[in-house]
C-alpha positions in Angstrom: -2.3 70.9 19.7 -0.8 69.2 16.7 1.5 72.2 16.2 2.5 71.9 19.9 3.3 68.2 19.4 5.4 68.9 16.4 7.3 71.6 18.3 7.9 69.1 21.1 9.0 66.3 18.7 6.0 64.0 19.5 4.6 61.8 16.7 1.1 62.5 15.3 -1.7 60.0 15.9 -1.4 58.8 12.3 2.3 58.2 12.7 1.8 56.4 16.0 -0.9 54.1 14.5 1.4 53.3 11.6 4.3 52.5 13.9 2.0 50.3 16.1 0.8 48.4 13.0 4.4 48.0 11.8 5.4 46.6 15.2 2.5 44.2 15.2 3.3 43.0 11.7 7.0 42.6 12.6 6.0 40.6 15.7 3.7 38.4 13.7 6.4 37.7 11.1 8.8 36.8 13.9 6.2 34.5 15.5 5.6 32.7 12.1 9.4 32.4 11.5 9.8 30.8 14.9 6.9 28.4 14.3 8.2 27.4 10.9 11.7 26.9 12.3 10.3 24.7 15.1 8.3 22.7 12.6 11.4 22.2 10.4 13.3 21.0 13.5 10.6 18.5 14.2 10.4 17.4 10.6 14.2 17.2 10.1 14.6 13.5 11.2 11.8 12.4 8.9 13.1 14.5 6.0 16.5 13.0 6.6 15.2 9.5 6.4 13.0 10.2 3.4 16.0 11.8 1.7 18.3 8.8 2.3 15.9 6.0 1.7 13.3 7.5 -0.8 14.4 10.6 -2.6 18.0 9.6 -3.2 17.1 6.1 -4.5 14.5 7.7 -6.8 17.0 10.1 -8.3 19.6 7.4 -8.6 17.0 5.1 -10.4 16.4 7.9 -12.9 20.1 8.3 -13.4 20.7 4.5 -13.8 17.8 4.1 -16.2 19.6 6.3 -18.7 22.9 4.3 -18.6 24.2 0.8 -19.3 26.2 -1.1 -16.7 29.0 -3.6 -17.0 28.9 -7.1 -15.6 30.2 -5.7 -12.3 27.4 -3.2 -12.0 29.4 -0.1 -12.9 28.3 2.6 -15.3 29.5 1.8 -18.8 27.8 4.2 -21.2 25.0 6.7 -21.5 22.2 5.4 -23.7 19.4 7.8 -23.1 16.0 6.1 -23.5 17.2 2.9 -25.0 16.6 0.9 -21.8 12.9 2.0 -21.9 12.7 1.0 -25.6 14.2 -2.4 -24.9 11.8 -2.8 -22.0 8.7 -2.0 -24.0 9.8 -4.4 -26.8 10.4 -7.2 -24.3 7.8 -10.0 -24.2 9.1 -11.0 -20.7 8.1 -7.6 -19.3 4.6 -7.9 -20.6 4.4 -11.4 -19.3 5.5 -10.3 -15.9 3.0 -7.4 -16.0 0.2 -9.9 -16.9 1.2 -12.2 -14.0 1.2 -9.1 -11.7 -2.3 -8.1 -12.8 -3.6 -11.7 -12.4 -2.0 -11.9 -8.9 -3.7 -8.6 -8.0 -7.1 -9.8 -9.2 -6.7 -13.0 -7.3 -5.6 -11.5 -4.0 -7.1 -8.0 -3.5 -10.9 -8.7 -3.9 -10.7 -12.1 -2.1 -8.8 -10.7 0.9 -11.1 -7.7 1.2 -14.3 -9.8 1.0 -13.1 -12.3 3.6 -11.9 -9.6 5.9 -15.2 -7.7 5.6 -17.1 -10.9 6.3 -15.1 -11.7 9.4 -15.3 -8.1 10.6 -19.1 -8.1 10.1 -19.4 -11.4 12.1 -17.3 -10.3 15.0 -17.8 -6.5 15.4 -20.7 -7.0 17.8 -19.9 -6.8 21.5 -20.9 -10.3 22.3 -19.3 -12.7 24.7 -16.3 -14.4 23.2 -15.9 -12.0 20.3 -12.6 -10.7 21.7 -11.0 -14.2 21.2 -12.1 -14.3 17.6 -10.9 -10.8 16.9 -7.5 -11.8 18.3 -7.3 -14.9 16.2 -8.3 -13.2 13.0 -5.8 -10.4 13.6 -2.8 -12.8 14.2 -1.4 -12.8 10.6 -0.4 -9.2 10.9 2.2 -10.2 13.5 3.9 -12.7 11.2 6.6 -11.5 8.8 6.6 -12.4 5.1 9.6 -14.7 5.6 8.0 -16.6 8.5 4.7 -16.9 6.7 6.3 -18.1 3.5 8.2 -20.9 5.4 5.0 -22.0 7.1 3.2 -22.2 3.8 6.1 -23.9 2.2 5.7 -26.7 4.7 1.9 -26.8 4.1 2.5 -27.0 0.3 5.2 -29.7 0.5 4.3 -32.4 -2.1 4.9 -35.4 0.1 4.7 -34.4 3.8 2.5 -31.3 3.4 -0.7 -31.4 5.4 -2.8 -30.1 2.5 -2.0 -33.0 0.3 -2.5 -35.3 3.3 -6.1 -34.0 3.6 -6.6 -34.5 -0.2 -5.4 -38.1 0.1 -8.0 -38.7 2.8 -10.8 -38.0 0.3 -9.1 -39.9 -2.5 -7.7 -36.9 -4.5 -4.3 -37.1 -6.0 -1.6 -34.9 -4.5 -1.2 -31.5 -6.1 2.1 -29.8 -7.0 1.1 -26.6 -5.3 4.4 -24.8 -6.1 5.7 -26.9 -9.0 2.6 -27.1 -11.2 2.2 -24.1 -13.5 -1.5 -24.3 -13.2 -1.4 -24.0 -9.3 1.7 -22.0 -8.5 0.1 -18.5 -8.8 -3.0 -19.7 -7.1 -0.9 -21.1 -4.2 1.0 -17.8 -3.9 -2.3 -15.9 -3.9 -3.8 -18.1 -1.1 -0.7 -17.5 1.0 -0.8 -13.7 0.3 -4.6 -13.5 1.2 -3.9 -15.2 4.5 -0.9 -12.9 5.1 -2.8 -9.6 4.4 -6.0 -10.7 6.1 -4.9 -9.5 9.6 -4.3 -5.9 8.5 -7.5 -5.7 6.4 -9.5 -7.2 9.2 -8.3 -4.8 11.8 -9.0 -1.7 9.6 -12.4 -2.9 8.5 -13.4 -3.9 12.0 -12.4 -0.4 13.2 -14.7 1.0 10.5 -17.6 -1.1 11.5 -17.2 -0.3 15.1 -17.3 3.4 14.2 -20.9 3.1 13.0 -23.3 4.3 15.7 -25.6 1.7 17.3 -28.4 4.2 17.1 -28.4 3.8 13.3 -28.9 0.1 13.7 -31.7 0.6 16.2 -33.5 2.9 13.8 -33.1 0.4 11.1 -34.7 -2.3 13.3 -37.6 -0.1 14.2 -38.2 0.5 10.4 -38.3 -3.3 9.9 -35.0 -3.7 8.1 -33.5 -7.2 8.2 -29.8 -7.9 8.8 -28.8 -8.4 5.2 -30.6 -5.3 4.0 -29.2 -3.3 6.8 -25.7 -4.4 6.0 -26.0 -3.8 2.3 -27.9 -0.6 2.2 -26.7 1.0 5.5 -23.5 -0.4 6.8 -21.6 -0.6 3.5 -22.2 3.0 2.6 -21.1 4.1 6.0 -17.8 2.1 5.9 -17.1 3.0 2.2 -14.3 5.3 3.2 -12.6 2.5 5.0 -13.2 0.1 2.1 -11.8 2.7 -0.3 -8.6 3.0 1.8 -8.1 -0.8 2.2 -8.6 -1.2 -1.6 -6.0 1.3 -2.5 -3.5 0.0 0.0 -4.1 -3.6 -1.1 -3.6 -2.8 -4.8 -0.3 -1.0 -4.1 0.8 -3.9 -1.9 -0.1 -6.5 -4.5 2.0 -4.7 -7.2 4.9 -4.6 -4.8 4.8 -8.2 -3.6 8.2 -9.9 -3.6 9.1 -11.8 -0.5 6.7 -14.7 -0.7 7.4 -15.2 -4.4 11.2 -15.2 -3.9 11.0 -17.7 -1.1 8.4 -20.1 -2.5 8.8 -20.2 -6.2 11.5 -17.8 -7.4 9.3 -16.8 -10.3 8.7 -20.3 -11.5 7.6 -22.7 -12.7 7.9 -21.5 -16.3 7.7 -17.9 -15.2 4.1 -18.3 -14.0 4.8 -16.4 -10.8 7.4 -13.9 -12.2 5.8 -10.7 -11.2 7.3 -7.3 -12.1 9.1 -6.7 -8.8 10.8 -10.1 -9.0 11.7 -9.4 -12.7 13.3 -6.2 -11.5 15.2 -8.1 -8.8 16.5 -10.6 -11.4 17.7 -8.0 -13.9 19.3 -5.7 -11.3 20.7 -8.0 -8.6 21.2 -11.3 -10.5 22.2 -10.1 -14.0 23.6 -6.8 -12.8 21.7 -4.9 -15.5 20.9 -1.9 -13.2 19.9 0.2 -16.2 17.1 -2.0 -17.4 16.1 -2.8 -13.7 15.8 0.9 -12.9 13.8 1.5 -16.0 11.4 -1.2 -14.9 11.2 0.3 -11.5 10.2 3.7 -12.9 7.6 2.1 -15.2 6.2 0.2 -12.2 6.1 3.5 -10.2 4.2 5.1 -13.1 1.7 2.2 -13.3 1.0 2.3 -9.6 0.6 6.1 -9.7 -1.8 5.9 -12.6 -3.9 3.1 -11.1 -4.1 5.1 -7.8 -5.3 8.2 -9.5 -7.8 6.2 -11.5 -9.2 4.7 -8.3 -9.6 8.2 -6.8 -11.2 9.4 -10.0 -13.6 6.5 -10.4 -14.3 5.1 -6.9 -14.1 8.1 -4.7 -17.4 9.4 -6.2 -19.1 6.4 -4.6 -17.6 6.9 -1.2 -20.0 8.3 1.4 -18.2 10.5 3.9 -20.2 11.2 7.1 
């Protein structure tokens, strides 16, 4: 039979199977190519935006950090790593880094604790909880500029309502934004209020994702509300807390708008965070080289802190 097929020019079963597998492989490659092409087409707008507003500025920052600029902001000379050397020898940079760390410690834990408390009090499906959830979520709808103007009026030394309330109880007015001892605290209070809406919504979603059957089982076992919250609820929402903590730390290191509007880094540089220091060097003094070097160092600091948080805290996160 095989000799007859060879005489008639017909392929053998082995050759037919090989051609069939080759055809299937070719069809699979074509299908994957079309799928990858379609994915690239869908990703093209995002990649374009990332390229223009993220990747190009990053490459440009690296380029500028290796050069000096003239008073008009134009490239004057290649200096290599001298901008980084000047930065690490500058006391002002370490002072701004210290202020940034203090600002982070004042805002991040406080905001998360308040948001978690409010979410724990309002996540139950009781009558009237919707109104409280709406009220506590409102700060997320207010921009940094609008919120800063509102708090500037509250902090006003003579007509501000905060000092008015202090005068009612016989306390001397406080220079919220002009006293070096209170300026960073005042900025931190405003920032906690501004970030409270986002943290509250995320943590409320995490609490509402916990099954009611778990709480019913805890009640049957005789667990009280505090013990249930500490030993049961917190471990179950630990992924949400971990996410909020990382996002809050990154946001604290990048804070700029409220500081620029309320204090402009003063008084006596007590609110001069790293981002505002970068703004002053790059866009006020037109030292784009040293400003770009600071931006890259800040990027490295945020990256290291984020990796440390994943290394240290993710081990304690309980994923369901």
